[in-house]
C-alpha positions as CSV (number, residue, x, y, z in Angstrom):
1,M,175.9,180.0,204.7
2,N,173.5,177.7,206.4
3,I,171.9,176.7,202.8
4,T,175.5,176.0,201.4
5,L,176.5,173.9,204.5
6,N,173.3,171.9,204.5
7,N,173.4,171.2,200.6
8,V,176.7,169.3,201.3
9,G,175.3,167.6,204.5
10,I,176.9,169.8,207.1
11,T,174.0,170.3,209.7
12,D,174.0,172.6,212.5
13,T,175.4,170.5,215.2
14,V,178.1,170.9,217.9
15,E,180.4,168.3,216.1
16,N,180.0,170.1,212.6
17,N,180.3,173.6,214.4
18,R,183.6,172.4,215.9
19,M,184.8,171.0,212.5
20,I,184.2,174.5,211.0
21,A,185.9,176.2,214.0
22,D,188.8,173.8,213.6
23,N,189.3,174.4,210.1
24,L,189.4,178.3,210.7
25,L,191.8,178.0,213.5
26,E,193.9,176.0,211.1
27,A,193.8,178.9,208.8
28,A,194.6,181.2,211.2
29,R,197.9,179.8,211.6
30,Q,198.8,180.7,208.0
31,V,198.1,184.3,208.4
32,E,200.7,186.8,207.6
33,P,201.0,190.5,207.9
34,G,198.7,192.4,205.6
35,N,195.2,191.3,204.1
36,T,195.8,187.3,203.9
37,K,193.3,185.1,201.9
38,I,193.3,181.4,203.0
39,I,191.4,178.9,200.9
40,S,190.5,175.7,202.9
41,Y,187.8,172.7,202.2
42,I,185.4,171.2,204.5
43,E,184.0,167.8,203.5
44,G,180.3,167.1,204.1
45,T,178.4,163.9,203.6
46,N,176.9,165.2,200.1
47,G,179.9,167.3,198.9
48,T,182.7,169.5,199.7
49,V,182.6,173.4,200.5
50,Q,185.5,175.8,199.8
51,V,186.0,178.2,202.8
52,E,187.6,181.5,201.4
53,S,188.7,183.4,204.6
54,W,190.3,186.7,204.9
55,W,192.6,187.9,207.6
56,N,194.4,190.7,209.2
57,I,196.9,190.9,212.1
58,T,195.6,192.9,214.8
59,S,198.0,195.5,216.7
60,D,198.9,192.8,219.3
61,G,199.9,190.3,216.9
62,K,197.0,187.9,216.7
63,P,195.0,186.8,213.5
64,Y,191.9,188.4,213.0
65,L,189.0,187.0,210.8
66,T,187.6,189.8,208.6
67,T,185.5,187.8,206.0
68,M,184.5,184.3,205.4
69,I,182.9,183.0,202.1
70,L,181.5,179.6,201.4
71,K,181.5,178.2,198.1
72,P,180.0,174.8,197.1
73,V,182.6,172.8,195.1
74,E,181.3,171.3,192.0
């Protein structure tokens, strides 16, 4: 994941980590019961990354991130 992020200009900084976390928190608002796939995008200085996140709902009703895949947008 680090290589994919670095290639689009998203380096490991507090600000960029916050941007990624905010993106995932926004995706969590869309989770429905069952296995939910959410597609979102993060813009870097050199390109865009597609974030494919897979979610479930825990027994107490909270969204749980099970898988995250980053793909460069061509």
